[in-house]
Every structure is written in structure tokens, then in C-alpha cells.
C-alpha positions as CSV (number, residue, x, y, z in Angstrom):
1,X,11.0,-18.1,16.5
2,X,7.8,-18.6,18.6
3,X,5.2,-16.0,19.2
4,X,5.7,-13.6,22.1
5,X,3.8,-11.1,24.0
6,X,4.5,-7.4,24.4
7,X,2.9,-5.6,27.3
8,X,1.4,-2.3,26.3
9,X,3.3,-0.6,29.1
10,X,6.4,-1.6,27.3
11,X,5.4,-0.3,23.9
12,X,7.2,2.9,24.3
13,X,10.4,1.0,25.1
14,X,9.9,-1.2,22.0
15,X,9.5,2.0,19.8
16,X,12.6,3.5,21.4
17,X,14.7,0.4,20.7
18,X,13.5,0.4,17.0
19,X,14.2,4.1,16.6
20,X,17.7,3.8,18.0
21,X,18.6,0.9,15.7
22,X,16.9,1.8,12.5
23,X,14.9,4.5,10.7
24,X,11.5,4.1,12.1
25,X,8.2,5.0,10.4
26,X,4.8,5.0,12.1
27,X,1.4,6.4,11.3
28,X,1.4,10.1,12.3
29,X,-1.0,13.0,11.6
30,X,0.1,15.7,9.3
31,X,-2.7,18.2,9.5
32,X,-5.8,16.1,9.0
33,X,-3.9,13.4,7.0
34,X,-2.7,10.2,8.6
35,X,0.5,8.9,6.9
36,X,3.7,7.1,7.6
37,X,6.4,9.5,8.7
38,X,9.9,9.1,10.4
39,X,9.8,9.1,14.2
40,X,12.3,9.3,17.0
41,X,12.5,7.7,20.4
42,X,10.5,10.5,22.0
43,X,7.4,10.0,19.9
44,X,4.4,8.5,21.8
45,X,3.2,5.6,19.7
46,X,-0.5,5.5,18.8
47,X,-1.7,2.3,17.2
48,X,-5.4,3.0,17.5
49,X,-6.5,3.8,14.0
50,X,-8.5,2.2,11.1
51,X,-5.9,2.8,8.4
52,X,-3.7,5.6,7.1
53,X,-5.0,7.9,4.4
54,X,-1.7,7.6,2.5
55,X,-0.7,3.9,2.1
56,X,2.6,2.5,3.4
57,X,3.9,2.1,-0.1
58,X,4.8,5.8,0.1
59,X,7.9,4.9,2.1
60,X,9.4,2.6,-0.5
61,X,7.9,4.4,-3.5
62,X,7.9,8.1,-2.5
63,X,5.5,10.5,-4.1
64,X,8.6,12.5,-5.3
65,X,12.0,10.8,-5.5
66,X,15.3,12.2,-6.7
67,X,16.9,9.7,-9.1
68,X,20.2,11.6,-9.6
69,X,21.7,15.1,-9.6
70,X,23.9,16.8,-12.2
71,X,25.5,20.0,-13.3
72,X,25.0,21.6,-16.7
73,X,27.9,21.0,-19.1
74,X,29.4,18.3,-16.7
75,X,29.3,14.6,-17.4
76,X,29.3,13.2,-13.9
77,X,26.1,12.6,-12.0
78,X,25.5,12.4,-8.3
79,X,23.6,9.3,-7.2
80,X,21.5,9.2,-4.0
81,X,23.2,8.0,-0.8
82,X,22.8,4.3,0.1
83,X,19.5,3.2,1.7
84,X,19.3,3.0,5.5
85,X,17.6,0.1,7.2
86,X,14.0,1.1,8.1
87,X,11.1,-0.3,10.0
88,X,7.4,0.3,9.2
89,X,5.4,-0.2,12.4
90,X,1.7,-0.6,12.4
91,X,1.1,-1.5,8.8
92,X,-2.3,-2.9,8.1
93,X,-2.3,-6.3,6.3
94,X,-3.9,-4.9,3.2
95,X,-1.1,-2.4,2.8
96,X,1.6,-5.0,3.4
97,X,0.0,-7.3,0.8
98,X,-0.2,-4.4,-1.6
99,X,3.5,-3.9,-1.4
100,X,4.1,-7.6,-2.2
101,X,1.8,-7.1,-5.3
102,X,3.7,-4.0,-6.4
103,X,7.0,-5.9,-6.1
104,X,5.9,-7.8,-9.2
105,X,6.0,-4.7,-11.3
106,X,9.3,-3.3,-10.1
107,X,11.1,-6.6,-10.5
108,X,9.5,-7.5,-13.8
109,X,11.5,-7.3,-17.0
110,X,14.0,-4.8,-15.5
111,X,14.8,-4.5,-11.8
112,X,14.1,-1.0,-10.4
113,X,17.1,-0.4,-8.1
114,X,15.5,2.5,-6.4
115,X,12.3,0.7,-5.3
116,X,14.0,-2.7,-4.7
117,X,16.8,-1.1,-2.7
118,X,14.3,0.4,-0.3
119,X,12.3,-2.8,-0.1
120,X,15.3,-4.9,0.7
121,X,16.2,-2.5,3.6
122,X,12.7,-2.4,4.9
123,X,11.2,-4.5,7.7
124,X,7.3,-4.5,7.8
125,X,5.7,-4.9,11.2
126,X,2.0,-5.3,10.7
127,X,-1.0,-4.8,13.0
128,X,-4.0,-7.1,12.5
129,X,-7.3,-5.4,12.0
130,X,-10.1,-5.7,14.5
131,X,-12.6,-3.1,13.3
132,X,-12.6,-3.2,9.5
133,X,-13.7,0.0,7.8
134,X,-17.2,0.3,6.3
135,X,-15.8,-0.1,2.7
136,X,-13.2,-2.8,3.4
137,X,-13.5,-5.9,1.2
138,X,-10.0,-7.5,1.6
139,X,-11.4,-11.0,2.0
140,X,-12.9,-10.7,-1.5
141,X,-9.5,-10.3,-3.2
142,X,-7.4,-12.8,-1.4
143,X,-6.6,-11.0,1.9
144,X,-7.9,-10.8,5.3
145,X,-7.8,-8.8,8.6
146,X,-4.8,-10.9,9.7
147,X,-3.2,-11.7,6.4
148,X,0.5,-12.2,6.7
149,X,1.5,-11.7,3.1
150,X,4.2,-9.0,2.8
151,X,4.8,-8.9,6.6
152,X,7.9,-9.7,8.6
153,X,6.1,-9.5,11.9
154,X,2.4,-9.5,12.8
155,X,1.1,-7.8,16.0
156,X,-2.4,-8.6,17.3
157,X,-3.9,-6.3,20.0
158,X,-5.0,-8.5,22.9
159,X,-6.2,-5.7,25.1
160,X,-3.5,-5.2,27.7
161,X,-0.7,-6.5,25.4
162,X,0.2,-7.4,21.8
163,X,0.8,-10.9,20.5
164,X,4.0,-10.7,18.5
165,X,4.5,-13.2,15.7
166,X,7.7,-13.2,13.7
167,X,7.1,-14.3,10.1
168,X,10.5,-14.0,8.3
169,X,14.2,-14.0,9.1
170,X,14.2,-10.2,9.1
171,X,11.3,-10.3,11.5
172,X,13.1,-12.7,13.8
173,X,16.2,-10.7,14.0
174,X,14.2,-7.6,14.7
175,X,12.4,-9.3,17.6
176,X,15.6,-10.8,18.9
177,X,17.2,-7.3,19.1
178,X,14.3,-6.3,21.5
179,X,13.9,-9.7,23.1
180,X,14.4,-8.6,26.7
181,X,11.1,-6.7,26.7
182,X,9.0,-9.6,25.5
183,X,7.2,-12.3,27.5
184,X,6.5,-15.8,26.4
185,X,3.1,-16.1,24.8
186,X,0.7,-18.8,26.2
187,X,-1.7,-21.0,24.4
188,X,-4.5,-18.8,25.7
189,X,-2.8,-15.8,24.1
190,X,-2.6,-17.7,20.7
191,X,-6.2,-18.8,21.0
192,X,-7.4,-15.3,21.9
193,X,-5.6,-13.9,18.8
194,X,-7.1,-16.5,16.5
195,X,-10.6,-15.7,17.9
196,X,-10.0,-11.9,17.3
197,X,-8.9,-12.6,13.8
198,X,-12.1,-14.6,13.1
199,X,-14.3,-12.0,14.7
200,X,-12.7,-9.2,12.6
201,X,-13.2,-11.2,9.4
202,X,-16.9,-11.6,10.3
203,X,-17.2,-7.8,10.6
204,X,-16.4,-7.2,7.0
205,X,-19.8,-6.2,5.6
206,X,-19.0,-5.7,1.9
207,X,-17.9,-8.2,-0.6
208,X,-17.7,-9.0,-4.3
209,X,-17.2,-12.4,-6.0
210,X,-14.2,-11.7,-8.3
211,X,-14.3,-15.1,-10.1
212,X,-14.8,-14.6,-13.8
213,X,-14.2,-10.8,-13.8
214,X,-10.7,-10.9,-15.5
215,X,-12.1,-13.2,-18.2
216,X,-15.2,-11.1,-18.8
217,X,-13.6,-7.6,-19.0
218,X,-12.1,-7.9,-22.5
219,X,-15.6,-8.6,-24.0
220,X,-16.9,-5.4,-22.4
221,X,-14.5,-3.0,-24.2
222,X,-17.3,-1.1,-25.9
223,X,-19.9,-1.6,-23.1
224,X,-22.0,1.4,-22.0
225,X,-20.9,0.6,-18.4
226,X,-17.8,2.8,-18.7
227,X,-19.7,5.9,-19.9
228,X,-22.3,5.3,-17.1
229,X,-19.9,5.0,-14.2
230,X,-17.6,7.8,-15.4
231,X,-20.3,10.4,-15.8
232,X,-19.8,11.6,-12.2
233,X,-16.0,11.4,-12.3
234,X,-14.2,14.7,-11.7
235,X,-10.8,13.4,-12.9
236,X,-9.2,14.3,-9.5
237,X,-7.1,11.1,-9.4
238,X,-7.6,10.5,-5.7
239,X,-8.6,6.9,-6.3
240,X,-5.2,6.2,-7.8
241,X,-3.1,8.5,-5.6
242,X,-4.4,6.8,-2.4
243,X,-4.4,3.3,-3.9
244,X,-1.8,1.1,-2.3
245,X,-1.2,-0.9,-5.5
246,X,-1.1,2.0,-8.1
247,X,2.4,2.6,-9.3
248,X,2.2,4.9,-12.3
249,X,4.9,7.6,-12.4
250,X,6.3,10.4,-14.5
251,X,10.0,11.4,-14.8
252,X,11.0,15.0,-15.1
253,X,14.2,17.1,-15.1
254,X,14.3,20.1,-12.8
255,X,17.0,22.7,-13.4
256,X,17.8,25.8,-11.3
257,X,20.8,27.8,-12.5
258,X,23.6,25.3,-13.4
259,X,22.3,22.5,-11.2
260,X,19.6,20.0,-11.9
261,X,18.0,16.8,-10.8
262,X,16.1,14.0,-12.5
263,X,13.1,12.9,-10.4
264,X,10.1,10.8,-10.6
265,X,6.8,11.4,-9.0
266,X,3.4,9.7,-8.8
267,X,1.2,10.1,-11.8
268,X,-2.3,8.8,-12.5
269,X,-4.0,7.1,-15.5
270,X,-7.1,9.1,-14.5
271,X,-5.4,12.3,-15.7
272,X,-5.9,13.3,-19.4
273,X,-2.2,14.3,-19.8
274,X,-1.1,10.8,-18.8
275,X,-1.6,9.4,-22.3
276,X,-1.4,12.6,-24.3
277,X,1.0,12.2,-27.2
278,X,3.3,14.9,-28.4
279,X,1.3,14.9,-31.7
280,X,-1.8,15.9,-29.7
281,X,-3.4,12.5,-30.1
282,X,-4.8,10.9,-26.9
283,X,-5.8,7.3,-27.0
284,X,-7.8,7.9,-23.8
285,X,-9.5,11.2,-24.6
286,X,-12.3,11.1,-22.0
287,X,-13.0,9.8,-18.6
288,X,-14.8,6.9,-20.1
289,X,-11.6,5.4,-21.5
290,X,-9.6,6.3,-18.4
291,X,-12.2,4.6,-16.1
292,X,-12.2,1.6,-18.3
293,X,-8.4,1.4,-18.1
294,X,-8.3,1.7,-14.4
295,X,-10.7,-1.2,-13.8
296,X,-9.0,-3.3,-16.6
297,X,-5.5,-2.7,-15.2
298,X,-6.4,-4.0,-11.7
299,X,-8.7,-6.8,-12.7
300,X,-7.5,-7.8,-16.1
301,X,-4.1,-6.7,-17.3
302,X,-2.3,-7.2,-14.0
303,X,-3.9,-10.6,-13.6
304,X,-2.8,-11.7,-17.1
305,X,0.8,-10.6,-16.4
306,X,1.3,-11.5,-12.8
307,X,-1.6,-13.9,-11.9
308,X,-2.9,-11.7,-9.1
309,X,-5.6,-8.9,-8.8
310,X,-4.0,-5.5,-8.3
311,X,-6.5,-4.6,-5.6
312,X,-6.4,-5.4,-1.9
313,X,-9.8,-4.2,-1.0
314,X,-8.7,-1.4,1.4
315,X,-11.7,0.7,0.3
316,X,-9.7,4.0,0.1
317,X,-10.9,4.7,-3.4
318,X,-14.5,4.4,-2.3
319,X,-14.3,6.3,1.0
320,X,-12.2,9.2,-0.5
321,X,-14.0,9.7,-3.8
322,X,-15.7,13.1,-3.7
323,X,-18.6,11.9,-5.8
324,X,-19.1,8.4,-4.3
325,X,-17.9,6.3,-7.2
326,X,-17.8,2.7,-5.8
327,X,-15.4,0.1,-7.3
328,X,-17.5,-2.7,-5.8
329,X,-20.6,-1.4,-7.6
330,X,-18.6,-1.2,-10.9
331,X,-17.4,-4.7,-10.5
332,X,-21.0,-5.9,-9.8
333,X,-22.1,-4.2,-13.0
334,X,-19.3,-6.0,-14.9
335,X,-20.5,-9.3,-13.5
336,X,-24.1,-8.6,-14.5
337,X,-23.4,-7.2,-18.0
338,X,-24.5,-9.2,-21.0
């Protein structure tokens, strides 16, 4: 299916069509936090934002998720209802690429039916970046402001309209369902979009050459780098909770009266309890070991297992860290270490 054009005065109609047909998620403010939340046909779409604080992965990998419910002294369990088809609208390319990276983990040795069930029912409509954030470095880790990895449709803001580019069969079907509100895109529209993509890439001001880092990290296991960079760390875990590729979770049973549920919720390798054994032993007793694990996981372990760096350069961990710990600076120290 060829690229099309969506006039901005028809954006509300496009959103209404999507909301009528499927469960629609868009960036919406909850207090001071911008995150993906369900919308209805009456919501006024706002696609003018740098990126959400909470990544799009939260829709397919919720912060808290019920796995099943049960009653005490009964053997039957109640599974969650089947997944509805959903659309994520306005996903930045780094967040879409992050979901494709996380797919590796949840379809690795054992398929995760909860995650994969949501992913199969999800259509991702991306929005190309035009003003990268001050800490964005997506182009250093294989992405870009108009990367299409993990997307079903890519939108590019042309000013008075959006260029709409279907990328997958799911994306084509979505666009066909709303085809009456689209116009044919001209060669000028395509050229304008490509120019905007190049201009956005040129605006990325931070970078790191990642070549050699995965190979070098094992030899720096006892390096003083980890003590140095972790001295300021508060152990708050925000770098992992807001990371679009972090996927650690805990599983707990919650019981009230005779009813209970088993649920999983996000966890963080930056928390001391994460690796605390029942015996009291903790193989990562201080923030030094936990910081070392965080960097090794993204730039070493994940690379060894899946041949891709588990970082998309969104910059959230840098921008949100309360003590200004900067992953680019850490990686530069790794490169320079002897």
C-alpha cells in the first residue's frame, strides 16, 4: 500500500474511527506525567510532544498485571479475558524499536502468553521525531528519528498534514479501514518527509561509538569505574522503571479473605532486594554491583544472547535521574578504561 496523506483537520476523524473499531491508546497527561492511556472518540488528539515519560511498552507489559485469580481451597483458577485488538497512536520510533527488542526476551526459551498475546493484538502507529530531546542518542545504537523497526505505520508531520506510510499487513488493514479520509501523497510530500527525517537526524547532539563495548565489558569486572559512577546513585530505580527495554518483574500472590490473585509487577535490578536470597546472601550487595549489572545487561549480556544492544538511546535514564548519572558518560569511561 502506497503512502498517503492525512490532513490535520481530519485527525479527529481518524482518531474517532480508530476508537470505534479498536481499543485506542494515545499519549495523555496524568497529573504531570505523560503516558499512554485508553481514549475514546471524544478525546482531542495532541501529537505535539517530545516523548512520553512512561514508555509505550507499558501497554503490552503493564506495570501491574493479573496472571490469574483463585479461591482458597478450590482448585480451579480464573484466567484473564482474551485480549482486545488495540492501537498505539503516536509512538516515537525509539519506543517502537524497544518493543521489538523486548520481544526477544518474551519469546526466548519459553513463550510468554501474556506479553505475546498483547503484542499480537497491538498495532503500533509511530510518529517520526522532528525535534530530538537534548539527551537523545538513538542513532548511536541502531535507531533514528524515523526508524521503522517495530512499527506498523509511520506518520510524519508535514505541517498542515501527516504523511502516512503503512509498513506491515496490520498497518495496511488499519489504513484501509480509514481510507476515505486519506488523500494521495505526491512525490513532493515524500521528498518533504525525507528532508524532515534527515534534518531531525542532524539535530541529535549526543552520540557514543558503541563498537567494542560489549567485548570490553567482561574485562572490566573489577574496574574502579563501577564504584566511581555509582557513588552518587540513590537506588531509586527510575533509570530502569522508565527504560523502554527493561523487563525485570516480580511475581506475588495477593489474598483478601478467601479470594486471591497471582500478579506480576515491574521490578528493578537497581533495588537491593532484587537479588536478595532467602539465606540473607546478596550477590549484588551494593550499588556498585547493581550499576555494573545494569550496564552489562544492556551492552553485554543481551548482546551475547540476542545480538542486539538493549538500549535505544531515548535518553530517559539521563533526563530523569535525580543525581544526573549519564549512561553516555559511563559508556565513554568504559571505552577509555585500560
